[in-house]
MDAnalysis code that builds the backbone (N, CA, C; Angstrom):
import MDAnalysis as mda
import numpy as np

u = mda.Universe.empty(744, n_residues=248, atom_resindex=np.repeat(np.arange(248), 3), trajectory=True)
u.add_TopologyAttr("name", ["N", "CA", "C"] * 248)
u.add_TopologyAttr("resid", np.arange(1, 249))
u.add_TopologyAttr("resname", ["MET", "LYS", "ASN", "MET", "GLY", "LEU", "LYS", "SER", "PHE", "LYS", "ARG", "LYS", "ALA", "ALA", "ALA", "LEU", "CYS", "LEU", "SER", "PHE", "ALA", "LEU", "VAL", "LEU", "GLY", "THR", "LEU", "LEU", "THR", "PRO", "VAL", "ALA", "ALA", "TYR", "ALA", "ALA", "ALA", "THR", "ASN", "PRO", "ALA", "THR", "GLU", "LEU", "ASP", "GLY", "GLU", "LEU", "SER", "PRO", "ILE", "TYR", "GLN", "GLY", "SER", "VAL", "GLY", "ASP", "CYS", "GLY", "ALA", "ILE", "SER", "ALA", "ILE", "GLN", "ALA", "LEU", "ASP", "ASN", "SER", "ILE", "TYR", "GLY", "LYS", "GLY", "LEU", "LEU", "LYS", "THR", "MET", "ILE", "THR", "VAL", "ASN", "SER", "ASN", "LYS", "THR", "TYR", "THR", "LEU", "ASN", "PHE", "GLY", "SER", "GLY", "LYS", "VAL", "THR", "VAL", "THR", "GLN", "LYS", "GLU", "VAL", "ASP", "ALA", "ALA", "HIS", "VAL", "THR", "GLY", "ASP", "LEU", "ASP", "ALA", "ARG", "VAL", "ILE", "GLU", "VAL", "ALA", "LEU", "GLN", "LYS", "THR", "MET", "ASN", "VAL", "TYR", "ASN", "GLY", "VAL", "PHE", "ALA", "CYS", "ASP", "VAL", "PHE", "THR", "ARG", "MET", "THR", "GLY", "PHE", "LYS", "GLN", "LYS", "THR", "SER", "TYR", "GLY", "GLY", "SER", "SER", "LYS", "LYS", "SER", "THR", "ILE", "ASN", "ALA", "LEU", "ALA", "ALA", "LYS", "PHE", "ALA", "SER", "GLY", "GLN", "GLY", "ALA", "MET", "ALA", "ALA", "CYS", "ASP", "PHE", "THR", "ILE", "ALA", "ASP", "PRO", "SER", "LYS", "GLY", "ILE", "ILE", "GLY", "ASP", "GLY", "GLY", "HIS", "SER", "TYR", "SER", "ILE", "ARG", "TRP", "VAL", "ASP", "GLU", "GLU", "ILE", "VAL", "VAL", "LEU", "ILE", "ASN", "PRO", "TRP", "ASP", "THR", "SER", "LYS", "LEU", "ILE", "TYR", "MET", "SER", "ARG", "ASN", "GLN", "PHE", "GLU", "ASN", "SER", "ILE", "ARG", "TYR", "MET", "THR", "TYR", "VAL", "ASP", "GLU", "SER", "ALA", "LYS", "ARG", "VAL", "VAL", "VAL", "TYR", "TRP", "ASP"])
u.atoms.positions = np.array([
    [3.269, -17.372, 33.743],
    [2.096, -17.173, 32.890],
    [2.417, -16.265, 31.710],
    [3.248, -15.240, 31.957],
    [3.612, -14.337, 30.871],
    [4.369, -15.082, 29.787],
    [5.303, -15.984, 30.208],
    [6.073, -16.739, 29.224],
    [5.175, -17.655, 28.413],
    [4.193, -18.283, 29.105],
    [3.267, -19.155, 28.393],
    [2.454, -18.364, 27.386],
    [2.028, -17.144, 27.773],
    [1.264, -16.303, 26.864],
    [2.079, -15.906, 25.654],
    [3.352, -15.588, 25.883],
    [4.225, -15.188, 24.781],
    [4.447, -16.349, 23.828],
    [4.673, -17.556, 24.398],
    [4.866, -18.729, 23.547],
    [3.626, -19.009, 22.718],
    [2.459, -18.857, 23.349],
    [1.204, -19.086, 22.631],
    [1.055, -18.103, 21.484],
    [1.379, -16.824, 21.754],
    [1.274, -15.810, 20.699],
    [2.227, -16.128, 19.552],
    [3.462, -16.558, 19.896],
    [4.441, -16.861, 18.850],
    [3.980, -18.029, 17.985],
    [3.373, -19.058, 18.632],
    [2.869, -20.190, 17.854],
    [1.760, -19.743, 16.914],
    [0.843, -18.907, 17.448],
    [-0.237, -18.391, 16.607],
    [0.323, -17.545, 15.470],
    [1.306, -16.715, 15.799],
    [1.890, -15.831, 14.789],
    [2.532, -16.637, 13.677],
    [3.256, -17.706, 14.046],
    [3.917, -18.527, 13.034],
    [2.897, -19.170, 12.108],
    [1.826, -19.705, 12.699],
    [0.791, -20.348, 11.884],
    [0.090, -19.346, 10.988],
    [-0.212, -18.170, 11.540],
    [-0.918, -17.165, 10.760],
    [-0.040, -16.576, 9.674],
    [1.255, -16.442, 9.959],
    [2.175, -15.946, 8.936],
    [2.244, -16.916, 7.767],
    [2.222, -18.226, 8.080],
    [2.216, -19.226, 7.019],
    [0.939, -19.112, 6.204],
    [-0.199, -18.964, 6.900],
    [-1.477, -18.806, 6.207],
    [-1.461, -17.573, 5.321],
    [-0.957, -16.470, 5.865],
    [-0.846, -15.213, 5.115],
    [-0.027, -15.409, 3.847],
    [1.114, -16.081, 3.977],
    [1.987, -16.288, 2.824],
    [1.318, -17.157, 1.769],
    [0.622, -18.206, 2.205],
    [-0.036, -19.098, 1.257],
    [-1.157, -18.398, 0.504],
    [-1.982, -17.625, 1.238],
    [-3.100, -16.938, 0.596],
    [-2.604, -15.928, -0.422],
    [-1.678, -15.063, -0.002],
    [-1.201, -14.033, -0.918],
    [-0.389, -14.635, -2.056],
    [0.417, -15.631, -1.735],
    [1.244, -16.230, -2.775],
    [0.424, -16.917, -3.843],
    [-0.689, -17.533, -3.440],
    [-1.512, -18.277, -4.385],
    [-2.538, -17.406, -5.083],
    [-3.265, -16.589, -4.303],
    [-4.389, -15.849, -4.856],
    [-4.000, -14.529, -5.492],
    [-2.949, -13.891, -4.993],
    [-2.630, -12.555, -5.472],
    [-1.456, -12.518, -6.437],
    [-0.832, -13.651, -6.733],
    [0.256, -13.658, -7.696],
    [-0.315, -13.667, -9.101],
    [-0.032, -12.636, -9.902],
    [-0.592, -12.576, -11.248],
    [0.019, -13.629, -12.153],
    [-0.735, -14.012, -13.194],
    [-0.241, -14.997, -14.147],
    [1.058, -14.530, -14.776],
    [1.179, -13.215, -15.005],
    [2.367, -12.682, -15.660],
    [3.633, -12.944, -14.860],
    [3.489, -13.212, -13.569],
    [4.660, -13.460, -12.740],
    [5.380, -14.729, -13.168],
    [4.670, -15.611, -13.868],
    [5.274, -16.860, -14.296],
    [5.823, -16.768, -15.721],
    [5.677, -15.592, -16.332],
    [6.156, -15.409, -17.695],
    [7.652, -15.115, -17.688],
    [8.195, -14.887, -18.887],
    [9.616, -14.597, -18.999],
    [9.968, -13.356, -18.192],
    [11.089, -13.410, -17.496],
    [11.488, -12.323, -16.610],
    [11.921, -11.099, -17.404],
    [11.609, -9.918, -16.857],
    [12.100, -8.666, -17.408],
    [12.884, -7.968, -16.312],
    [13.479, -6.840, -16.647],
    [14.164, -6.033, -15.642],
    [13.195, -4.958, -15.181],
    [12.584, -5.097, -14.002],
    [11.539, -4.156, -13.573],
    [12.051, -2.747, -13.319],
    [13.367, -2.591, -13.185],
    [13.917, -1.251, -12.967],
    [14.016, -0.458, -14.262],
    [13.981, -1.157, -15.397],
    [14.147, -0.468, -16.682],
    [13.018, -0.738, -17.663],
    [12.098, -1.638, -17.329],
    [11.016, -1.994, -18.239],
    [9.675, -1.939, -17.513],
    [8.681, -1.361, -18.177],
    [7.329, -1.369, -17.636],
    [6.726, -2.754, -17.830],
    [6.141, -3.294, -16.762],
    [5.532, -4.618, -16.883],
    [4.171, -4.698, -16.204],
    [3.652, -3.554, -15.728],
    [2.346, -3.575, -15.088],
    [2.328, -4.294, -13.763],
    [3.498, -4.453, -13.158],
    [3.624, -5.095, -11.853],
    [4.578, -4.275, -10.996],
    [4.643, -4.604, -9.715],
    [5.537, -3.886, -8.814],
    [6.570, -4.829, -8.217],
    [7.825, -4.493, -8.414],
    [8.922, -5.122, -7.693],
    [9.318, -4.165, -6.568],
    [10.304, -4.496, -5.731],
    [10.642, -3.616, -4.606],
    [10.952, -2.180, -5.020],
    [10.489, -1.250, -4.193],
    [10.751, 0.171, -4.391],
    [11.271, 0.765, -3.091],
    [11.945, 1.906, -3.226],
    [12.620, 2.527, -2.092],
    [12.323, 4.021, -2.136],
    [11.716, 4.527, -1.084],
    [11.167, 5.879, -1.082],
    [12.183, 6.960, -1.422],
    [13.354, 6.894, -0.876],
    [14.319, 7.963, -1.086],
    [14.222, 9.027, -0.012],
    [14.794, 10.193, -0.284],
    [14.997, 11.198, 0.758],
    [13.880, 12.228, 0.876],
    [12.921, 12.243, -0.045],
    [11.846, 13.229, 0.056],
    [10.689, 12.658, 0.875],
    [9.834, 13.551, 1.362],
    [8.778, 13.145, 2.284],
    [7.483, 12.739, 1.619],
    [7.557, 11.828, 0.655],
    [6.334, 11.402, -0.033],
    [5.936, 9.981, 0.353],
    [6.089, 9.661, 1.647],
    [5.747, 8.313, 2.113],
    [4.280, 7.983, 1.855],
    [3.402, 8.987, 1.942],
    [1.991, 8.737, 1.661],
    [1.774, 8.277, 0.238],
    [2.504, 8.887, -0.693],
    [2.381, 8.498, -2.097],
    [2.979, 7.120, -2.343],
    [4.161, 6.864, -1.781],
    [4.829, 5.587, -2.041],
    [4.081, 4.437, -1.378],
    [3.543, 4.657, -0.179],
    [2.760, 3.589, 0.454],
    [1.497, 3.300, -0.355],
    [0.902, 4.334, -0.945],
    [-0.287, 4.131, -1.783],
    [0.066, 3.397, -3.068],
    [1.216, 3.730, -3.652],
    [1.657, 3.019, -4.857],
    [1.902, 1.552, -4.534],
    [2.614, 1.290, -3.434],
    [2.878, -0.102, -3.062],
    [1.582, -0.856, -2.802],
    [0.586, -0.160, -2.249],
    [-0.686, -0.804, -1.914],
    [-1.400, -1.361, -3.141],
    [-1.067, -0.854, -4.328],
    [-1.639, -1.425, -5.548],
    [-1.342, -2.916, -5.646],
    [-0.216, -3.318, -5.102],
    [0.241, -4.703, -5.224],
    [-0.395, -5.631, -4.201],
    [-1.226, -5.086, -3.316],
    [-1.765, -5.877, -2.206],
    [-3.194, -6.342, -2.426],
    [-3.741, -6.094, -3.606],
    [-5.106, -6.548, -3.880],
    [-5.271, -6.875, -5.352],
    [-6.238, -7.710, -5.639],
    [-6.549, -8.045, -7.030],
    [-7.013, -6.800, -7.771],
    [-7.837, -5.981, -7.114],
    [-8.309, -4.750, -7.746],
    [-7.136, -3.818, -8.064],
    [-6.234, -3.645, -7.109],
    [-5.084, -2.770, -7.323],
    [-4.184, -3.262, -8.434],
    [-3.971, -4.569, -8.491],
    [-3.151, -5.131, -9.565],
    [-3.788, -4.869, -10.928],
    [-5.121, -4.941, -10.963],
    [-5.819, -4.644, -12.211],
    [-5.655, -3.188, -12.618],
    [-5.743, -2.281, -11.645],
    [-5.510, -0.861, -11.925],
    [-4.121, -0.644, -12.505],
    [-3.141, -1.275, -11.870],
    [-1.758, -1.085, -12.281],
    [-1.532, -1.556, -13.714],
    [-2.185, -2.641, -14.096],
    [-2.003, -3.196, -15.437],
    [-2.379, -2.206, -16.531],
    [-3.351, -1.342, -16.246],
    [-3.855, -0.424, -17.276],
    [-3.554, 1.042, -16.959],
    [-2.761, 1.285, -15.927],
    [-2.555, 2.657, -15.469],
    [-1.630, 3.457, -16.380],
    [-0.645, 2.805, -16.991],
    [0.379, 3.525, -17.743],
    [0.304, 3.172, -19.224],
    [0.203, 4.206, -20.053],
    [0.272, 4.041, -21.503],
    [1.576, 4.649, -21.997],
    [2.334, 3.882, -22.773],
    [3.576, 4.382, -23.356],
    [3.248, 4.996, -24.714],
    [3.595, 6.259, -24.887],
    [3.278, 6.980, -26.116],
    [4.425, 6.903, -27.125],
    [4.103, 7.142, -28.380],
    [5.099, 7.024, -29.448],
    [6.201, 8.073, -29.341],
    [5.929, 9.180, -28.650],
    [6.940, 10.235, -28.491],
    [7.761, 10.056, -27.214],
    [7.750, 8.835, -26.672],
    [8.543, 8.470, -25.494],
    [8.089, 9.194, -24.224],
    [6.814, 9.522, -24.166],
    [6.219, 10.013, -22.929],
    [5.299, 8.925, -22.380],
    [4.804, 9.151, -21.166],
    [3.906, 8.194, -20.524],
    [2.627, 8.918, -20.119],
    [1.494, 8.312, -20.401],
    [0.216, 8.853, -19.940],
    [-0.314, 7.971, -18.818],
    [-0.625, 8.603, -17.689],
    [-1.186, 7.904, -16.540],
    [-2.699, 7.989, -16.610],
    [-3.338, 6.834, -16.634],
    [-4.792, 6.764, -16.770],
    [-5.447, 6.703, -15.391],
    [-5.290, 7.781, -14.625],
    [-5.890, 7.843, -13.298],
    [-7.407, 7.968, -13.415],
    [-8.112, 7.452, -12.411],
    [-9.563, 7.567, -12.409],
    [-10.044, 8.997, -12.353],
    [-9.217, 9.888, -11.803],
    [-9.581, 11.299, -11.684],
    [-9.187, 12.108, -12.915],
    [-8.526, 11.472, -13.876],
    [-8.109, 12.173, -15.084],
    [-6.720, 11.754, -15.527],
    [-6.431, 11.952, -16.780],
    [-5.148, 11.549, -17.344],
    [-4.085, 12.619, -17.106],
    [-2.841, 12.178, -16.987],
    [-1.710, 13.100, -16.884],
    [-0.535, 12.467, -17.623],
    [0.228, 13.291, -18.329],
    [1.348, 12.799, -19.124],
    [2.663, 13.306, -18.550],
    [3.655, 12.424, -18.501],
    [4.984, 12.785, -18.004],
    [6.026, 12.369, -19.035],
    [7.169, 13.030, -18.985],
    [8.239, 12.758, -19.940],
    [9.261, 11.798, -19.345],
    [10.089, 11.247, -20.217],
    [11.159, 10.375, -19.745],
    [12.134, 11.141, -18.860],
    [12.386, 12.405, -19.196],
    [13.286, 13.225, -18.380],
    [12.742, 13.375, -16.967],
    [11.435, 13.578, -16.848],
    [10.821, 13.684, -15.524],
    [10.937, 12.370, -14.761],
    [10.730, 11.265, -15.461],
    [10.838, 9.954, -14.816],
    [12.270, 9.697, -14.352],
    [13.231, 10.105, -15.155],
    [14.637, 9.913, -14.780],
    [14.989, 10.668, -13.504],
    [14.228, 11.729, -13.200],
    [14.490, 12.537, -12.004],
    [13.640, 12.109, -10.805],
    [12.908, 11.010, -10.927],
    [12.065, 10.541, -9.824],
    [12.904, 10.285, -8.580],
    [12.310, 10.522, -7.419],
    [13.034, 10.287, -6.164],
    [12.940, 8.837, -5.714],
    [11.808, 8.187, -5.968],
    [11.702, 6.773, -5.630],
    [12.616, 5.987, -6.564],
    [13.232, 4.942, -6.052],
    [14.093, 4.098, -6.870],
    [13.545, 2.679, -6.892],
    [14.054, 1.898, -7.841],
    [13.575, 0.535, -8.006],
    [12.665, 0.434, -9.211],
    [11.504, -0.132, -9.032],
    [10.575, -0.459, -10.111],
    [10.223, 0.744, -10.988],
    [10.294, 0.558, -12.307],
    [10.015, 1.650, -13.237],
    [8.550, 2.073, -13.194],
    [7.628, 1.123, -13.109],
    [6.207, 1.487, -13.013],
    [5.985, 2.462, -11.856],
    [6.588, 2.164, -10.710],
    [6.427, 3.021, -9.530],
    [7.024, 4.398, -9.759],
    [8.144, 4.469, -10.459],
    [8.780, 5.767, -10.708],
    [7.912, 6.633, -11.617],
    [7.327, 6.014, -12.630],
    [6.439, 6.761, -13.529],
    [5.224, 7.279, -12.761],
    [4.648, 6.433, -11.908],
    [3.469, 6.844, -11.137],
    [3.825, 7.956, -10.159],
    [4.965, 7.829, -9.471],
    [5.358, 8.868, -8.511],
    [5.492, 10.226, -9.191],
    [6.143, 10.248, -10.345],
    [6.348, 11.513, -11.058],
    [5.011, 12.124, -11.477],
    [4.086, 11.287, -11.920],
    [2.766, 11.794, -12.309],
    [2.011, 12.343, -11.101],
    [2.133, 11.666, -9.962],
    [1.485, 12.163, -8.745],
    [2.103, 13.484, -8.297],
    [3.413, 13.591, -8.424],
    [4.070, 14.849, -8.080],
    [3.570, 15.979, -8.976],
    [3.385, 15.673, -10.234],
    [2.957, 16.685, -11.199],
    [1.545, 17.180, -10.900],
    [0.701, 16.304, -10.367],
    [-0.701, 16.669, -10.141],
    [-1.030, 16.989, -8.685],
    [-0.186, 16.512, -7.734],
    [-0.521, 16.651, -6.316],
    [0.602, 17.228, -5.459],
    [1.775, 17.448, -6.043],
    [2.920, 17.958, -5.282],
    [3.221, 17.058, -4.080],
    [3.327, 15.757, -4.338],
    [3.464, 14.787, -3.249],
    [4.795, 14.881, -2.522],
    [5.798, 15.497, -3.124],
    [7.096, 15.603, -2.455],
    [7.018, 16.462, -1.197],
    [5.982, 17.263, -1.085],
    [5.780, 18.067, 0.123],
    [4.858, 17.380, 1.124],
    [4.547, 16.116, 0.881],
    [3.716, 15.350, 1.801],
    [2.287, 15.228, 1.314],
    [1.720, 14.045, 1.484],
    [0.351, 13.784, 1.052],
    [-0.143, 12.560, 1.810],
    [-1.442, 12.474, 2.036],
    [-2.006, 11.286, 2.662],
    [-2.328, 10.243, 1.594],
    [-2.138, 8.981, 1.960],
    [-2.410, 7.892, 1.019],
    [-3.855, 7.919, 0.531],
    [-4.794, 8.326, 1.395],
    [-6.199, 8.354, 0.983],
    [-6.410, 9.288, -0.207],
    [-5.675, 10.410, -0.227],
    [-5.821, 11.353, -1.337],
    [-5.201, 10.792, -2.619],
    [-4.143, 10.004, -2.467],
    [-3.557, 9.337, -3.632],
    [-4.515, 8.269, -4.159],
    [-5.144, 7.525, -3.248],
    [-6.141, 6.539, -3.678],
    [-7.263, 7.213, -4.467],
    [-7.698, 8.381, -3.996],
    [-8.748, 9.116, -4.701],
    [-8.276, 9.545, -6.084],
    [-7.039, 10.002, -6.173],
    [-6.486, 10.396, -7.471],
    [-6.423, 9.202, -8.422],
    [-5.964, 8.074, -7.913],
    [-5.814, 6.891, -8.767],
    [-7.153, 6.336, -9.240],
    [-8.128, 6.291, -8.327],
    [-9.395, 5.616, -8.627],
    [-10.492, 6.546, -9.120],
    [-10.439, 7.811, -8.700],
    [-11.537, 8.731, -8.977],
    [-12.684, 8.601, -7.989],
    [-12.538, 7.743, -6.966],
    [-13.599, 7.536, -5.980],
    [-13.606, 8.661, -4.946],
    [-14.796, 9.007, -4.466],
    [-14.918, 9.967, -3.375],
    [-14.580, 9.294, -2.049],
    [-14.301, 10.127, -1.040],
    [-13.913, 9.605, 0.261],
    [-15.089, 9.572, 1.233],
    [-15.053, 8.567, 2.098],
    [-16.012, 8.447, 3.191],
    [-15.212, 8.355, 4.483],
    [-15.356, 9.350, 5.362],
    [-14.511, 9.463, 6.548],
    [-15.308, 9.212, 7.821],
    [-14.685, 8.482, 8.750],
    [-15.285, 8.256, 10.067],
    [-14.232, 8.531, 11.135],
    [-14.702, 8.710, 12.370],
    [-13.806, 9.106, 13.451],
    [-14.084, 8.290, 14.712],
    [-13.000, 7.774, 15.319],
    [-13.035, 7.216, 16.662],
    [-14.071, 6.142, 16.919],
    [-14.142, 5.762, 18.201],
    [-15.166, 4.851, 18.682],
    [-15.219, 3.536, 17.930],
    [-16.432, 3.097, 17.646],
    [-16.637, 1.799, 17.006],
    [-16.167, 1.783, 15.557],
    [-15.954, 2.954, 14.981],
    [-15.517, 3.015, 13.580],
    [-14.162, 2.346, 13.383],
    [-13.293, 2.424, 14.389],
    [-11.975, 1.799, 14.269],
    [-12.114, 0.296, 14.083],
    [-12.855, -0.341, 14.965],
    [-12.996, -1.798, 14.890],
    [-13.706, -2.226, 13.615],
    [-14.736, -1.500, 13.216],
    [-15.465, -1.888, 12.009],
    [-14.592, -1.723, 10.764],
    [-13.738, -0.702, 10.757],
    [-12.837, -0.507, 9.621],
    [-11.809, -1.628, 9.549],
    [-11.242, -1.991, 10.689],
    [-10.258, -3.080, 10.710],
    [-10.925, -4.400, 10.338],
    [-12.136, -4.628, 10.830],
    [-12.854, -5.853, 10.478],
    [-13.136, -5.923, 8.981],
    [-13.465, -4.780, 8.394],
    [-13.714, -4.746, 6.951],
    [-12.446, -5.096, 6.175],
    [-11.311, -4.584, 6.638],
    [-10.040, -4.924, 6.003],
    [-9.750, -6.418, 6.138],
    [-9.946, -6.956, 7.337],
    [-9.696, -8.383, 7.561],
    [-10.561, -9.238, 6.640],
    [-11.809, -8.833, 6.460],
    [-12.712, -9.589, 5.587],
    [-12.230, -9.557, 4.137],
    [-11.708, -8.426, 3.698],
    [-11.215, -8.323, 2.326],
    [-10.014, -9.244, 2.113],
    [-9.119, -9.281, 3.090],
    [-7.966, -10.169, 2.951],
    [-8.384, -11.635, 3.044],
    [-9.294, -11.945, 3.958],
    [-9.746, -13.329, 4.113],
    [-10.430, -13.844, 2.851],
    [-11.071, -12.944, 2.117],
    [-11.780, -13.344, 0.894],
    [-10.834, -13.681, -0.248],
    [-9.557, -13.308, -0.090],
    [-8.597, -13.506, -1.162],
    [-8.501, -12.337, -2.117],
    [-9.358, -11.323, -1.919],
    [-9.325, -10.145, -2.788],
    [-8.204, -9.185, -2.405],
    [-7.787, -9.210, -1.135],
    [-6.786, -8.264, -0.667],
    [-7.355, -6.864, -0.564],
    [-6.491, -5.890, -0.267],
    [-6.963, -4.518, -0.096],
    [-5.868, -3.523, -0.429],
    [-6.250, -2.451, -1.115],
    [-5.390, -1.270, -1.244],
    [-5.586, -0.475, 0.036],
    [-4.597, -0.476, 0.922],
    [-4.794, 0.116, 2.243],
    [-3.489, 0.673, 2.782],
    [-3.607, 1.680, 3.650],
    [-2.436, 2.305, 4.261],
    [-2.821, 2.880, 5.615],
    [-1.811, 3.252, 6.399],
    [-2.068, 3.772, 7.742],
    [-0.868, 4.562, 8.234],
    [-1.060, 5.277, 9.345],
    [0.067, 5.798, 10.108],
    [-0.240, 5.636, 11.591],
    [0.714, 5.994, 12.444],
    [0.635, 5.630, 13.856],
    [0.821, 6.831, 14.774],
    [0.118, 6.781, 15.900],
    [0.357, 7.727, 16.989],
    [1.514, 7.249, 17.855],
    [1.542, 5.938, 18.137],
    [2.538, 5.360, 19.042],
    [3.639, 4.691, 18.238],
    [4.868, 5.074, 18.495],
    [6.020, 4.518, 17.790],
    [6.405, 3.156, 18.361],
    [7.066, 2.362, 17.528],
    [7.694, 1.113, 17.964],
    [9.004, 0.983, 17.195],
    [10.091, 1.544, 17.733],
    [11.370, 1.521, 17.022],
    [11.846, 0.116, 16.665],
    [11.468, -0.880, 17.463],
    [11.908, -2.250, 17.186],
    [11.337, -2.773, 15.875],
    [10.235, -2.177, 15.424],
    [9.600, -2.590, 14.169],
    [9.752, -1.534, 13.071],
    [10.439, -0.455, 13.373],
    [10.564, 0.618, 12.390],
    [9.311, 1.460, 12.269],
    [8.481, 1.462, 13.318],
    [7.247, 2.244, 13.305],
    [7.510, 3.620, 13.904],
    [7.225, 4.656, 13.133],
    [7.381, 6.039, 13.566],
    [6.032, 6.545, 14.071],
    [6.026, 7.217, 15.216],
    [4.791, 7.706, 15.808],
    [4.445, 9.125, 15.403],
    [3.405, 9.654, 16.052],
    [2.936, 11.025, 15.822],
    [2.565, 11.290, 14.367],
    [2.108, 10.254, 13.674],
    [1.689, 10.426, 12.283],
    [2.814, 10.782, 11.346],
    [4.051, 10.443, 11.734],
    [5.210, 10.897, 10.974],
    [5.583, 10.078, 9.762],
    [4.908, 8.958, 9.528],
    [5.294, 8.107, 8.398],
    [4.118, 7.226, 8.007],
    [3.967, 6.979, 6.716],
    [2.864, 6.170, 6.194],
    [3.353, 4.772, 5.832],
    [2.506, 3.783, 6.066],
    [2.814, 2.382, 5.774],
    [1.655, 1.776, 4.986],
    [1.960, 0.921, 4.034],
    [0.882, 0.173, 3.384],
    [0.557, -1.055, 4.226],
    [-0.675, -1.517, 4.097],
    [-1.161, -2.659, 4.877],
    [-1.241, -3.869, 3.948],
    [-0.474, -4.888, 4.265],
    [-0.379, -6.076, 3.413],
    [-1.340, -7.182, 3.826],
    [-1.716, -7.193, 5.110],
    [-2.555, -8.287, 5.615],
    [-3.151, -7.895, 6.955],
    [-4.393, -8.312, 7.190],
    [-5.049, -8.143, 8.489],
    [-5.897, -9.377, 8.752],
    [-5.800, -9.932, 9.954],
    [-6.756, -10.940, 10.391],
    [-7.025, -10.735, 11.878],
    [-7.568, -11.717, 12.557],
    [-7.952, -11.537, 13.955],
    [-6.760, -11.411, 14.889],
    [-5.596, -11.874, 14.457],
    [-4.432, -11.906, 15.339],
    [-3.272, -11.036, 14.873],
    [-3.075, -10.951, 13.566],
    [-1.851, -10.376, 13.014],
    [-2.168, -9.278, 12.003],
    [-1.325, -8.248, 11.987],
    [-1.340, -7.236, 10.928],
    [0.059, -7.202, 10.317],
    [0.116, -7.159, 8.998],
    [1.395, -7.102, 8.291],
    [1.455, -5.788, 7.515],
    [2.543, -5.061, 7.708],
    [2.725, -3.743, 7.105],
    [3.952, -3.738, 6.206],
    [4.026, -2.725, 5.346],
    [5.204, -2.521, 4.507],
    [5.631, -1.067, 4.622],
    [6.909, -0.869, 4.903],
    [7.487, 0.467, 5.015],
    [7.950, 0.913, 3.629],
    [7.524, 2.079, 3.148],
    [7.927, 2.516, 1.806],
    [9.421, 2.787, 1.658],
    [10.151, 2.832, 2.764],
    [11.602, 2.968, 2.652],
    [12.220, 1.766, 1.945],
    [11.623, 0.587, 2.134],
    [12.106, -0.637, 1.484],
    [10.948, -1.622, 1.451],
    [10.279, -1.718, 0.310],
    [9.049, -2.510, 0.255],
    [9.299, -4.007, 0.131],
    [10.564, -4.413, 0.139],
    [10.862, -5.846, 0.091],
    [10.734, -6.499, 1.463],
    [10.568, -5.685, 2.512],
    [10.536, -6.206, 3.879],
    [9.142, -6.062, 4.480],
    [8.747, -7.061, 5.266],
    [7.449, -7.058, 5.929],
    [7.611, -6.765, 7.415],
    [6.633, -6.052, 7.971],
    [6.600, -5.749, 9.403],
    [5.391, -6.460, 10.004],
    [5.627, -7.296, 11.003],
    [4.551, -8.032, 11.665],
    [4.272, -7.422, 13.036],
    [2.999, -7.260, 13.358],
    [2.621, -6.859, 14.708],
    [1.296, -7.511, 15.067],
    [1.024, -7.591, 16.356],
    [-0.261, -8.145, 16.770],
    [-1.369, -7.168, 16.397],
    [-2.545, -7.709, 16.169],
    [-3.674, -6.831, 15.866],
    [-3.968, -5.908, 17.043],
    [-3.770, -6.401, 18.246],
    [-4.009, -5.572, 19.424],
    [-3.091, -4.350, 19.424],
    [-1.814, -4.555, 19.117],
    [-0.889, -3.426, 19.048],
    [-1.314, -2.456, 17.950],
    [-1.708, -2.995, 16.814],
    [-2.143, -2.155, 15.701],
    [-3.325, -1.279, 16.108],
    [-4.333, -1.901, 16.695],
    [-5.537, -1.155, 17.085],
    [-5.229, -0.067, 18.106],
    [-4.283, -0.348, 18.990],
    [-3.989, 0.594, 20.069],
    [-3.018, 1.698, 19.679],
    [-2.386, 1.572, 18.516],
    [-1.338, 2.539, 18.191],
    [-1.566, 3.324, 16.904],
    [-2.557, 2.941, 16.093],
    [-2.754, 3.681, 14.848],
    [-3.415, 5.034, 15.100],
    [-3.149, 5.951, 14.196],
    [-3.784, 7.264, 14.203],
    [-4.810, 7.379, 13.081],
    [-4.503, 6.719, 11.957],
    [-5.286, 6.893, 10.733],
    [-5.117, 5.652, 9.872],
    [-6.163, 5.271, 9.157],
    [-6.039, 4.211, 8.156],
    [-7.031, 4.471, 7.036],
    [-6.729, 3.904, 5.888],
    [-7.561, 4.128, 4.712],
    [-7.492, 2.912, 3.811],
    [-8.578, 2.651, 3.109],
    [-8.544, 1.580, 2.112],
    [-9.547, 1.891, 1.004],
    [-9.348, 1.244, -0.126],
    [-10.245, 1.409, -1.264],
    [-11.327, 0.337, -1.198],
    [-12.574, 0.779, -1.133],
    [-13.723, -0.124, -1.205],
    [-14.232, -0.072, -2.643],
    [-13.693, -0.946, -3.470],
    [-14.005, -0.889, -4.899],
    [-15.455, -1.242, -5.195],
    [-16.071, -2.082, -4.355],
    [-17.465, -2.455, -4.603],
    [-18.408, -1.270, -4.380],
    [-18.090, -0.428, -3.390],
    [-18.904, 0.761, -3.114],
    [-18.382, 1.996, -3.840],
    [-17.254, 1.855, -4.529],
    [-16.607, 2.978, -5.222],
    [-16.358, 4.139, -4.253],
    [-15.710, 3.801, -3.138],
    [-15.371, 4.783, -2.116],
    [-13.960, 4.538, -1.600],
    [-13.303, 5.615, -1.200],
    [-12.067, 5.513, -0.430],
    [-12.454, 5.724, 1.024],
    [-12.337, 4.672, 1.817],
    [-12.720, 4.720, 3.229],
    [-11.555, 5.288, 4.037],
    [-11.857, 6.246, 4.907],
    [-10.825, 6.895, 5.722],
    [-11.265, 6.865, 7.182],
    [-10.360, 6.451, 8.055],
    [-10.633, 6.461, 9.494],
    [-9.588, 7.316, 10.203],
    [-10.055, 8.184, 11.106],
    [-9.174, 8.967, 11.982],
    [-9.495, 8.652, 13.432],
    [-8.446, 8.460, 14.229],
    [-8.633, 8.131, 15.635],
    [-9.127, 9.347, 16.418],
])
């Protein structure tokens, strides 16, 4: 019976992964993705290519930056977030206020890969000291200017996950992140709240995560495992202009 259950789960997972890929590939791919290619490591393009956190402990910031790429709303924010100034500086148009960084500061960024992400990380460091650790929810608040709405335990967990699933099912996607109490080394999941992950997809069966150490790779887990092992999750509710935060 256990083998039959495992086979059934694998069949469901394969089908749902295909559905996940089709929805995100079709609905969340910006028109600019079909334009002439640029080098995302050296040119700003208002999009995110793979990024790599590096050696400092700003996983909360990097997971929040990556989460911009997981929703239509986040992609829109990213398109207008960075202004290039004539004196070769960059102004970040955060919802909570503008901040300007220099090219020298960007060159010293710890995150590697996409230039847009490096500019954003440096601006967040300048305003929030993210290299010493930060929660993704606070980065979402900085980016959007939205206030936070926090809930704890009980039925709030299921309702928060259901809200995320509905956002992904609608094709809008979600700017979302989480961390875990229970580790799963086989998936690269660190427990005890030791690492932040962005949430790429949620439905009734599957949750897909991205590790900020290498955002080119996806982590798949059952929704049941996700519900039983998370410590905290957060997402941007753009319609209510709130950053939703859940603590177990």
